[in-house]
LOVOTI-898847 format. One record per residue (C-alpha): y, x, z; residue in one letter. Coordinates in steps of 0.001 Angstrom, whole numbers, plus 524288, in hexadecimal, padded with zeros to 5 digits. Example, Ala and Ser with C-alpha at 12.3 -4.5 7.8 and 13.67 -1.06 7.14 Angstrom:
BEGIN
7EE6C8300C81E78a 7FBDC8356681BE4s 
END
This chain:
BEGIN
C70F1CA82757032m C6E80CA8C056102s C788FCA915555C2k C7950C9A3F553BBi C85E3C91B2553DDc C84D9C873C55EAFq C8D31C7DAE556E6i C8886C7E6E54993t C7A25C844154AEFg C7DD5C8FD0540DBk C750AC9BFB541E2k C731DCA8B553BD0a C6D75CA8C752D81l C6522CB30052768v C686BCB92751A32g C67B9CC59251351n C6FE5CD20651187n C7051CD4C350398v C742ACE33A4FFE7s C7A9DCE7594F3AEh C6CBECEAA04EE8Es C687BCDC424F142k C5F60CE0B94FC1Ar C5E5BCD5E550737r C5DB4CD6BF51551t C5D8DCCC4851F8Dk C69E9CC98A5277Dr C6F51CBEE752FACr C7B35CB64552D14f C8066CB43053AF3n C8877CA7EB53F36v C96AFCAB7354371n C94E0CA7B155187l C9F2ECA70655CE9f C9C3FCA50C56AF7t CA7CAC9AD756EE5k CAB48C930057B67k CAF9BC85DB578FDf CB5FFC7BB558344y CAE92C6F8358267w CB748C64EA5868Ev CAD2DC599A5879Ce CA54DC6238591C4q CB0FFC69615981Ad CAA7BC766D595F7c CAAF0C830A58EA7w C9EB1C8535585C2i C9BA0C91B757E32s C959DC90085707Dl C8FE5C98FA565D8k C965DC940D55A55i C989CC98FF54C0Ds CA5DAC978D544CBa CA155C8B3753E2Ba C9DC7C851754BB4g CAB5DC895C5507Cl CB169C824C544DDr CA7C4C75BD5472Fl CAD6FC7581555CDi CBB3DC75B355085n CB945C6BAD54742k CB142C615E54F3Dv CB328C65F855CC9g CAA99C6BC1567ADl CA3D5C5FC956D36d CA119C5A5255F49a C9BACC67E755A79a C9326C695A5669Bl C8E3AC5BC256553k C8A53C5F3355661q C8400C6C5655AA1a C7C36C651756533a C76B9C5A7455C6De C71C4C6617552E6k C6CD1C6D0055CEFg C74EAC797955A3Dy C7A36C7986568EBl C7136C7F0657364n C77AEC793057F22a 
END
């Protein structure tokens, strides 16, 4: 599975490492991902999600069911 948040759709960005002499080499800015298990009350089951820290905050704010519905509407959830 790739490094993409299943709730927010965040993925790695590409940028430059800049040295003191201003030489630039390519680098990746990875997402702060966690693999976390949640208990989904509506379906009465445990689900495992690969989510970013921002996705975790979103679940805490709006709830798991609402966050999963938003992710499914936007196409981030591959389940």
